[in-house]
MOPAC internal coordinates of N, CA, C and O (Angstrom, degrees):
PM7 1SCF
backbone

  N    0.0000 0     0.00 0     0.00 0    0    0    0
  C    1.4436 1     0.00 0     0.00 0    1    0    0
  C    1.5262 1   107.78 1     0.00 0    2    1    0
  O    1.2310 1   120.44 1   -45.45 1    3    2    1
  N    1.3189 1   116.76 1   134.55 1    3    2    1
  C    1.4576 1   120.18 1  -178.32 1    5    3    2
  C    1.5208 1   111.40 1   -77.42 1    6    5    3
  O    1.2310 1   121.12 1   -19.55 1    7    6    5
  N    1.3448 1   115.47 1   160.45 1    7    6    5
  C    1.4667 1   119.79 1   178.20 1    9    7    6
  C    1.5171 1   111.29 1   -61.99 1   10    9    7
  O    1.2310 1   121.05 1   140.83 1   11   10    9
  N    1.3365 1   115.60 1   -39.17 1   11   10    9
  C    1.4668 1   120.26 1  -179.61 1   13   11   10
  C    1.5324 1   110.45 1   -60.63 1   14   13   11
  O    1.2310 1   120.47 1   135.81 1   15   14   13
  N    1.3303 1   116.71 1   -44.19 1   15   14   13
  C    1.4577 1   121.10 1   178.71 1   17   15   14
  C    1.5206 1   110.54 1   -64.90 1   18   17   15
  O    1.2310 1   120.36 1   138.32 1   19   18   17
  N    1.3297 1   116.91 1   -41.68 1   19   18   17
  C    1.4676 1   120.20 1   178.87 1   21   19   18
  C    1.5298 1   110.81 1   -60.97 1   22   21   19
  O    1.2310 1   120.49 1   137.59 1   23   22   21
  N    1.3418 1   116.67 1   -42.41 1   23   22   21
  C    1.4611 1   120.14 1   179.40 1   25   23   22
  C    1.5216 1   111.29 1   -65.34 1   26   25   23
  O    1.2310 1   120.03 1   139.11 1   27   26   25
  N    1.3239 1   117.55 1   -40.89 1   27   26   25
  C    1.4661 1   120.30 1  -178.65 1   29   27   26
  C    1.5274 1   111.41 1   -70.00 1   30   29   27
  O    1.2310 1   120.37 1   158.08 1   31   30   29
  N    1.3238 1   116.89 1   -21.92 1   31   30   29
  C    1.4595 1   121.15 1  -178.59 1   33   31   30
  C    1.5244 1   112.41 1  -104.72 1   34   33   31
  O    1.2310 1   120.47 1  -162.47 1   35   34   33
  N    1.3035 1   116.70 1    17.53 1   35   34   33
  C    1.4635 1   120.21 1  -179.75 1   37   35   34
  C    1.5229 1   109.12 1   -54.90 1   38   37   35
  O    1.2310 1   120.54 1   -55.08 1   39   38   37
  N    1.3019 1   116.57 1   124.92 1   39   38   37
  C    1.4514 1   121.73 1  -178.57 1   41   39   38
  C    1.5231 1   113.17 1    91.21 1   42   41   39
  O    1.2310 1   119.97 1   173.46 1   43   42   41
  N    1.3207 1   117.66 1    -6.54 1   43   42   41
  C    1.4619 1   120.85 1   178.31 1   45   43   42
  C    1.5183 1   109.67 1   -88.33 1   46   45   43
  O    1.2310 1   120.72 1   -31.43 1   47   46   45
  N    1.3201 1   116.23 1   148.57 1   47   46   45
  C    1.4597 1   120.18 1   179.86 1   49   47   46
  C    1.5275 1   109.45 1   -98.60 1   50   49   47
  O    1.2310 1   121.08 1    -9.08 1   51   50   49
  N    1.3184 1   115.55 1   170.92 1   51   50   49
  C    1.4548 1   120.17 1   177.71 1   53   51   50
  C    1.5226 1   111.74 1   -63.65 1   54   53   51
  O    1.2310 1   120.34 1   147.55 1   55   54   53
  N    1.3389 1   116.95 1   -32.45 1   55   54   53
  C    1.4657 1   118.92 1   178.56 1   57   55   54
  C    1.5279 1   110.60 1   -68.42 1   58   57   55
  O    1.2310 1   120.10 1   150.18 1   59   58   57
  N    1.3536 1   117.41 1   -29.82 1   59   58   57
  C    1.4628 1   120.15 1   174.97 1   61   59   58
  C    1.5213 1   110.25 1   -63.96 1   62   61   59
  O    1.2310 1   121.17 1   135.37 1   63   62   61
  N    1.3397 1   115.36 1   -44.63 1   63   62   61
  C    1.4625 1   120.52 1   178.96 1   65   63   62
  C    1.5225 1   110.81 1   -63.60 1   66   65   63
  O    1.2310 1   120.79 1   137.96 1   67   66   65
  N    1.3202 1   116.10 1   -42.04 1   67   66   65
  C    1.4617 1   120.21 1   179.99 1   69   67   66
  C    1.5285 1   110.32 1   -62.77 1   70   69   67
  O    1.2310 1   120.63 1   140.99 1   71   70   69
  N    1.3305 1   116.39 1   -39.01 1   71   70   69
  C    1.4626 1   120.60 1   179.52 1   73   71   70
  C    1.5316 1   110.49 1   -60.68 1   74   73   71
  O    1.2310 1   120.24 1   138.20 1   75   74   73
  N    1.3308 1   117.14 1   -41.80 1   75   74   73
  C    1.4612 1   120.73 1   179.74 1   77   75   74
  C    1.5237 1   111.17 1   -69.48 1   78   77   75
  O    1.2310 1   120.56 1   141.43 1   79   78   77
  N    1.3436 1   116.53 1   -38.57 1   79   78   77
  C    1.4667 1   120.32 1   176.68 1   81   79   78
  C    1.5222 1   110.83 1   -61.48 1   82   81   79
  O    1.2310 1   120.55 1   137.37 1   83   82   81
  N    1.3306 1   116.56 1   -42.63 1   83   82   81
  C    1.4645 1   120.82 1   179.86 1   85   83   82
  C    1.5268 1   110.58 1   -61.70 1   86   85   83
  O    1.2310 1   120.35 1   139.39 1   87   86   85
  N    1.3280 1   116.94 1   -40.61 1   87   86   85
  C    1.4579 1   120.20 1   179.26 1   89   87   86
  C    1.5348 1   110.21 1   -63.24 1   90   89   87
  O    1.2310 1   120.39 1   136.43 1   91   90   89
  N    1.3305 1   116.86 1   -43.57 1   91   90   89
  C    1.4625 1   121.20 1   178.54 1   93   91   90
  C    1.5255 1   111.63 1   -62.63 1   94   93   91
  O    1.2310 1   120.24 1   148.59 1   95   94   93
  N    1.3320 1   117.14 1   -31.41 1   95   94   93
  C    1.4649 1   122.26 1  -179.98 1   97   95   94
  C    1.5231 1   112.38 1   -81.70 1   98   97   95
  O    1.2310 1   120.06 1   176.48 1   99   98   97
  N    1.3278 1   117.49 1    -3.52 1   99   98   97
  C    1.4572 1   121.01 1  -179.88 1  101   99   98
  C    1.5186 1   113.26 1    82.87 1  102  101   99
  O    1.2310 1   120.34 1  -162.73 1  103  102  101
  N    1.3293 1   116.95 1    17.27 1  103  102  101
  C    1.4664 1   121.21 1   178.29 1  105  103  102
  C    1.5255 1   109.12 1   -93.31 1  106  105  103
  O    1.2310 1   120.82 1   -34.19 1  107  106  105
  N    1.3220 1   116.04 1   145.81 1  107  106  105
  C    1.4635 1   120.31 1   176.08 1  109  107  106
  C    1.5226 1   112.22 1    66.81 1  110  109  107
  O    1.2310 1   120.54 1    41.19 1  111  110  109
  N    1.3105 1   116.58 1  -138.81 1  111  110  109
  C    1.4603 1   123.04 1  -177.27 1  113  111  110
  C    1.5224 1   110.35 1   -67.52 1  114  113  111
  O    1.2310 1   120.79 1   -48.61 1  115  114  113
  N    1.3278 1   116.09 1   131.39 1  115  114  113
  C    1.4639 1   120.40 1  -179.77 1  117  115  114
  C    1.5221 1   109.94 1  -149.85 1  118  117  115
  O    1.2310 1   121.09 1   -15.52 1  119  118  117
  N    1.3000 1   115.52 1   164.48 1  119  118  117
  C    1.4589 1   121.72 1   178.70 1  121  119  118
  C    1.5224 1   109.88 1   -70.64 1  122  121  119
  O    1.2310 1   120.38 1   -31.25 1  123  122  121
  N    1.3389 1   116.88 1   148.75 1  123  122  121
  C    1.4667 1   119.27 1   177.55 1  125  123  122
  C    1.5327 1   111.02 1   -66.42 1  126  125  123
  O    1.2310 1   120.83 1   -29.50 1  127  126  125
  N    1.3383 1   116.01 1   150.50 1  127  126  125
  C    1.4618 1   119.61 1   178.23 1  129  127  126
  C    1.5357 1   110.00 1   -78.38 1  130  129  127
  O    1.2310 1   120.71 1    -3.98 1  131  130  129
  N    1.3191 1   116.24 1   176.02 1  131  130  129
  C    1.4596 1   121.98 1  -175.23 1  133  131  130
  C    1.5267 1   112.07 1   -58.78 1  134  133  131
  O    1.2310 1   120.35 1   137.24 1  135  134  133
  N    1.3320 1   116.94 1   -42.76 1  135  134  133
  C    1.4749 1   120.01 1  -179.55 1  137  135  134
  C    1.5233 1   111.30 1   -63.88 1  138  137  135
  O    1.2310 1   120.37 1   139.46 1  139  138  137
  N    1.3181 1   116.89 1   -40.54 1  139  138  137
  C    1.4633 1   120.54 1   178.80 1  141  139  138
  C    1.5250 1   110.30 1   -65.69 1  142  141  139
  O    1.2310 1   120.48 1   141.21 1  143  142  141
  N    1.3224 1   116.69 1   -38.79 1  143  142  141
  C    1.4693 1   120.22 1   178.35 1  145  143  142
  C    1.5226 1   110.22 1   -63.51 1  146  145  143
  O    1.2310 1   120.05 1   141.67 1  147  146  145
  N    1.3301 1   117.50 1   -38.33 1  147  146  145
  C    1.4661 1   120.47 1   177.32 1  149  147  146
  C    1.5275 1   110.98 1   -63.05 1  150  149  147
  O    1.2310 1   120.04 1   138.14 1  151  150  149
  N    1.3207 1   117.54 1   -41.86 1  151  150  149
  C    1.4626 1   121.62 1   178.88 1  153  151  150
  C    1.5307 1   110.16 1   -64.56 1  154  153  151
  O    1.2310 1   120.87 1   134.95 1  155  154  153
  N    1.3216 1   115.94 1   -45.05 1  155  154  153
  C    1.4679 1   120.46 1   178.98 1  157  155  154
  C    1.5269 1   109.82 1   -62.32 1  158  157  155
  O    1.2310 1   120.41 1   137.81 1  159  158  157
  N    1.3294 1   116.82 1   -42.19 1  159  158  157
  C    1.4672 1   120.82 1   178.61 1  161  159  158
  C    1.5173 1   111.34 1   -61.30 1  162  161  159
  O    1.2310 1   120.49 1   140.96 1  163  162  161
  N    1.3237 1   116.68 1   -39.04 1  163  162  161
  C    1.4683 1   120.82 1   177.54 1  165  163  162
  C    1.5248 1   110.97 1   -64.14 1  166  165  163
  O    1.2310 1   120.71 1   139.44 1  167  166  165
  N    1.3236 1   116.25 1   -40.56 1  167  166  165
  C    1.4651 1   120.37 1   178.57 1  169  167  166
  C    1.5241 1   110.37 1   -63.94 1  170  169  167
  O    1.2310 1   120.28 1   137.25 1  171  170  169
  N    1.3144 1   117.06 1   -42.75 1  171  170  169
  C    1.4698 1   121.26 1   178.83 1  173  171  170
  C    1.5271 1   110.01 1   -61.61 1  174  173  171
  O    1.2310 1   121.01 1   135.42 1  175  174  173
  N    1.3176 1   115.68 1   -44.58 1  175  174  173
  C    1.4653 1   120.46 1   179.52 1  177  175  174
  C    1.5215 1   111.20 1   -61.98 1  178  177  175
  O    1.2310 1   120.41 1   138.94 1  179  178  177
  N    1.3300 1   116.82 1   -41.06 1  179  178  177
  C    1.4610 1   121.48 1   180.00 1  181  179  178
  C    1.5293 1   111.79 1   -66.90 1  182  181  179
  O    1.2310 1   120.53 1   149.13 1  183  182  181
  N    1.3250 1   116.59 1   -30.87 1  183  182  181
  C    1.4681 1   120.46 1   179.40 1  185  183  182
  C    1.5249 1   111.60 1   -69.38 1  186  185  183
  O    1.2310 1   120.14 1   158.29 1  187  186  185
  N    1.3326 1   117.35 1   -21.71 1  187  186  185
  C    1.4601 1   122.85 1   177.10 1  189  187  186
  C    1.5177 1   111.04 1    67.29 1  190  189  187
  O    1.2310 1   120.46 1    14.36 1  191  190  189
  N    1.3258 1   116.72 1  -165.64 1  191  190  189
  C    1.4679 1   123.02 1  -179.98 1  193  191  190
  C    1.5176 1   108.93 1  -116.99 1  194  193  191
  O    1.2310 1   120.10 1   -29.50 1  195  194  193
  N    1.3283 1   117.42 1   150.50 1  195  194  193
  C    1.4597 1   119.17 1   179.97 1  197  195  194
  C    1.5288 1   111.37 1   -70.39 1  198  197  195
  O    1.2310 1   121.06 1   -28.85 1  199  198  197
  N    1.3233 1   115.57 1   151.15 1  199  198  197
  C    1.4628 1   120.06 1   171.68 1  201  199  198
  C    1.5288 1   107.59 1   -71.50 1  202  201  199
  O    1.2310 1   120.21 1   -10.26 1  203  202  201
  N    1.3021 1   117.21 1   169.74 1  203  202  201
  C    1.4678 1   120.35 1   177.51 1  205  203  202
  C    1.5279 1   111.04 1   -58.32 1  206  205  203
  O    1.2310 1   120.81 1   139.92 1  207  206  205
  N    1.3289 1   116.06 1   -40.08 1  207  206  205
  C    1.4620 1   120.42 1  -179.69 1  209  207  206
  C    1.5205 1   111.57 1   -67.69 1  210  209  207
  O    1.2310 1   120.28 1   139.12 1  211  210  209
  N    1.3394 1   117.08 1   -40.88 1  211  210  209
  C    1.4589 1   120.84 1   177.99 1  213  211  210
  C    1.5275 1   111.03 1   -65.55 1  214  213  211
  O    1.2310 1   120.39 1   140.99 1  215  214  213
  N    1.3304 1   116.87 1   -39.01 1  215  214  213
  C    1.4598 1   120.95 1   177.99 1  217  215  214
  C    1.5297 1   110.41 1   -64.44 1  218  217  215
  O    1.2310 1   120.74 1   139.43 1  219  218  217
  N    1.3369 1   116.20 1   -40.57 1  219  218  217
  C    1.4620 1   120.49 1   179.10 1  221  219  218
  C    1.5299 1   110.61 1   -65.12 1  222  221  219
  O    1.2310 1   120.38 1   136.54 1  223  222  221
  N    1.3256 1   116.88 1   -43.46 1  223  222  221
  C    1.4642 1   120.46 1   178.83 1  225  223  222
  C    1.5226 1   110.90 1   -64.48 1  226  225  223
  O    1.2310 1   120.12 1   140.14 1  227  226  225
  N    1.3215 1   117.38 1   -39.86 1  227  226  225
  C    1.4666 1   121.09 1   176.91 1  229  227  226
  C    1.5198 1   110.06 1   -61.70 1  230  229  227
  O    1.2310 1   120.40 1   135.83 1  231  230  229
  N    1.3229 1   116.84 1   -44.17 1  231  230  229
  C    1.4592 1   121.73 1  -179.39 1  233  231  230
  C    1.5305 1   111.41 1   -60.38 1  234  233  231
  O    1.2310 1   120.37 1   133.00 1  235  234  233
  N    1.3425 1   116.89 1   -47.00 1  235  234  233
  C    1.4714 1   118.06 1  -179.28 1  237  235  234
  C    1.5260 1   111.55 1   -71.26 1  238  237  235
  O    1.2310 1   120.39 1   151.98 1  239  238  237
  N    1.3244 1   116.86 1   -28.02 1  239  238  237
  C    1.4676 1   120.09 1   175.86 1  241  239  238
  C    1.5190 1   109.69 1   -65.96 1  242  241  239
  O    1.2310 1   120.49 1   137.51 1  243  242  241
  N    1.3413 1   116.66 1   -42.49 1  243  242  241
  C    1.4570 1   120.79 1   177.84 1  245  243  242
  C    1.5287 1   111.74 1   -64.17 1  246  245  243
  O    1.2310 1   120.71 1   155.03 1  247  246  245
  N    1.3194 1   116.25 1   -24.97 1  247  246  245
  C    1.4672 1   120.97 1   176.33 1  249  247  246
  C    1.5301 1   111.57 1   -79.05 1  250  249  247
  O    1.2310 1   120.34 1   173.51 1  251  250  249
  N    1.3416 1   116.96 1    -6.49 1  251  250  249
  C    1.4586 1   120.98 1   177.09 1  253  251  250
  C    1.5125 1   115.30 1    99.41 1  254  253  251
  O    1.2310 1   119.80 1  -176.78 1  255  254  253
  N    1.3257 1   117.98 1     3.22 1  255  254  253
  C    1.4632 1   120.05 1   179.82 1  257  255  254
  C    1.5224 1   109.19 1   -82.10 1  258  257  255
  O    1.2310 1   120.81 1   -49.58 1  259  258  257
  N    1.3257 1   116.05 1   130.42 1  259  258  257
  C    1.4705 1   122.24 1  -176.26 1  261  259  258
  C    1.5187 1   110.50 1  -115.37 1  262  261  259
  O    1.2310 1   121.42 1   -36.76 1  263  262  261
  N    1.3235 1   114.89 1   143.24 1  263  262  261
  C    1.4548 1   121.07 1   173.94 1  265  263  262
  C    1.5236 1   108.30 1   -83.65 1  266  265  263
  O    1.2310 1   120.58 1   -11.98 1  267  266  265
  N    1.3079 1   116.49 1   168.02 1  267  266  265
  C    1.4638 1   121.41 1   175.02 1  269  267  266
  C    1.5226 1   109.18 1   -78.22 1  270  269  267
  O    1.2310 1   121.55 1   -22.36 1  271  270  269
  N    1.3373 1   114.63 1   157.64 1  271  270  269
  C    1.4656 1   119.68 1   174.84 1  273  271  270
  C    1.5120 1   108.71 1   -70.64 1  274  273  271
  O    1.2310 1   117.24 1   -32.79 1  275  274  273
  N    1.2958 1   122.86 1   147.21 1  275  274  273
  C    1.4682 1   127.97 1     4.96 1  277  275  274
  C    1.5308 1   113.57 1   -88.16 1  278  277  275
  O    1.2310 1   119.80 1   175.45 1  279  278  277
  N    1.3563 1   117.99 1    -4.55 1  279  278  277
  C    1.4687 1   120.47 1  -178.29 1  281  279  278
  C    1.5274 1   112.77 1   -63.39 1  282  281  279
  O    1.2310 1   120.26 1   156.30 1  283  282  281
  N    1.3346 1   117.11 1   -23.70 1  283  282  281
  C    1.4619 1   119.82 1  -179.11 1  285  283  282
  C    1.5283 1   111.41 1   -60.84 1  286  285  283
  O    1.2310 1   120.20 1   145.74 1  287  286  285
  N    1.3245 1   117.23 1   -34.26 1  287  286  285
  C    1.4749 1   119.84 1   178.25 1  289  287  286
  C    1.5270 1   110.45 1   -60.48 1  290  289  287
  O    1.2310 1   120.77 1   135.11 1  291  290  289
  N    1.3298 1   116.13 1   -44.89 1  291  290  289
  C    1.4648 1   120.06 1   179.47 1  293  291  290
  C    1.5325 1   110.59 1   -69.13 1  294  293  291
  O    1.2310 1   120.36 1   144.04 1  295  294  293
  N    1.3243 1   116.91 1   -35.96 1  295  294  293
  C    1.4623 1   121.37 1   176.77 1  297  295  294
  C    1.5289 1   109.89 1   -60.36 1  298  297  295
  O    1.2310 1   120.58 1   134.72 1  299  298  297
  N    1.3268 1   116.49 1   -45.28 1  299  298  297
  C    1.4613 1   121.10 1   179.08 1  301  299  298
  C    1.5233 1   110.97 1   -67.01 1  302  301  299
  O    1.2310 1   120.41 1   144.08 1  303  302  301
  N    1.3276 1   116.82 1   -35.92 1  303  302  301
  C    1.4597 1   120.94 1   177.16 1  305  303  302
  C    1.5303 1   110.54 1   -63.32 1  306  305  303
  O    1.2310 1   120.55 1   136.42 1  307  306  305
  N    1.3354 1   116.56 1   -43.58 1  307  306  305
  C    1.4609 1   120.94 1   178.13 1  309  307  306
  C    1.5298 1   110.34 1   -61.09 1  310  309  307
  O    1.2310 1   120.64 1   135.58 1  311  310  309
  N    1.3256 1   116.38 1   -44.42 1  311  310  309
  C    1.4632 1   120.07 1   178.64 1  313  311  310
  C    1.5281 1   110.91 1   -62.71 1  314  313  311
  O    1.2310 1   120.21 1   138.31 1  315  314  313
  N    1.3254 1   117.21 1   -41.69 1  315  314  313
  C    1.4694 1   120.50 1   178.70 1  317  315  314
  C    1.5203 1   111.75 1   -63.79 1  318  317  315
  O    1.2310 1   120.06 1   141.14 1  319  318  317
  N    1.3317 1   117.49 1   -38.86 1  319  318  317
  C    1.4697 1   120.21 1   175.89 1  321  319  318
  C    1.5189 1   110.64 1   -62.94 1  322  321  319
  O    1.2310 1   120.93 1   137.53 1  323  322  321
  N    1.3210 1   115.82 1   -42.47 1  323  322  321
  C    1.4690 1   120.82 1   178.24 1  325  323  322
  C    1.5325 1   110.22 1   -59.80 1  326  325  323
  O    1.2310 1   120.42 1   132.63 1  327  326  325
  N    1.3227 1   116.80 1   -47.37 1  327  326  325
  C    1.4644 1   121.37 1  -179.64 1  329  327  326
  C    1.5320 1   111.38 1   -63.66 1  330  329  327
  O    1.2310 1   120.90 1   139.85 1  331  330  329
  N    1.3373 1   115.88 1   -40.15 1  331  330  329
  C    1.4715 1   119.99 1   179.54 1  333  331  330
  C    1.5235 1   110.38 1   -63.39 1  334  333  331
  O    1.2310 1   120.69 1   136.22 1  335  334  333
  N    1.3278 1   116.28 1   -43.78 1  335  334  333
  C    1.4720 1   119.52 1   179.89 1  337  335  334
  C    1.5195 1   110.52 1   -63.92 1  338  337  335
  O    1.2310 1   120.65 1   138.55 1  339  338  337
  N    1.3383 1   116.36 1   -41.45 1  339  338  337
  C    1.4804 1   119.80 1   179.29 1  341  339  338
  C    1.5404 1   110.11 1   -63.27 1  342  341  339
  O    1.2310 1   120.33 1   140.35 1  343  342  341
  N    1.3200 1   116.98 1   -39.65 1  343  342  341
  C    1.4716 1   120.78 1   179.20 1  345  343  342
  C    1.5194 1   110.58 1   -65.53 1  346  345  343
  O    1.2310 1   120.04 1   138.49 1  347  346  345
  N    1.3118 1   117.53 1   -41.51 1  347  346  345
  C    1.4597 1   120.47 1   178.10 1  349  347  346
  C    1.5287 1   110.86 1   -63.75 1  350  349  347
  O    1.2310 1   120.59 1   138.49 1  351  350  349
  N    1.3242 1   116.48 1   -41.51 1  351  350  349
  C    1.4622 1   120.10 1   178.08 1  353  351  350
  C    1.5294 1   111.24 1   -62.85 1  354  353  351
  O    1.2310 1   120.56 1   141.23 1  355  354  353
  N    1.3237 1   116.53 1   -38.77 1  355  354  353
  C    1.4636 1   120.48 1   177.08 1  357  355  354
  C    1.5252 1   110.75 1   -66.49 1  358  357  355
  O    1.2310 1   120.29 1   144.75 1  359  358  357
  N    1.3160 1   117.04 1   -35.25 1  359  358  357
  C    1.4711 1   120.60 1  -178.68 1  361  359  358
  C    1.5163 1   111.86 1   -62.97 1  362  361  359
  O    1.2310 1   119.97 1   144.50 1  363  362  361
  N    1.3137 1   117.66 1   -35.50 1  363  362  361
  C    1.4697 1   118.63 1  -178.77 1  365  363  362
  C    1.5185 1   112.29 1   -88.35 1  366  365  363
  O    1.2310 1   119.92 1   174.56 1  367  366  365
  N    1.3265 1   117.76 1    -5.44 1  367  366  365
  C    1.4524 1   121.22 1   176.97 1  369  367  366
  C    1.5282 1   112.01 1   -89.48 1  370  369  367
  O    1.2310 1   120.09 1  -174.47 1  371  370  369
  N    1.3364 1   117.43 1     5.53 1  371  370  369
  C    1.4722 1   121.63 1  -178.39 1  373  371  370
  C    1.5177 1   111.25 1   -57.45 1  374  373  371
  O    1.2310 1   120.10 1   180.00 1  375  374  373

């Protein structure tokens, strides 16, 4: 191991290094392949973008403001769709 690598890993354990080696070898958690990214991109495209009103409702929901029932179920559904789309977008930004 080089001095430069040792300095950059100061405080890291051998299991940390092994975890990174495993990722490089394609073991365990890894980035999606090109075909999977295309599928995820298609899903994101199909989900579309929120309207101004939907974006505003999502924003106030994230601030903790809740609607009364039964509209709260739909409010939570909208927030969950927003979170799902954000997660998918993060997945292809790997």
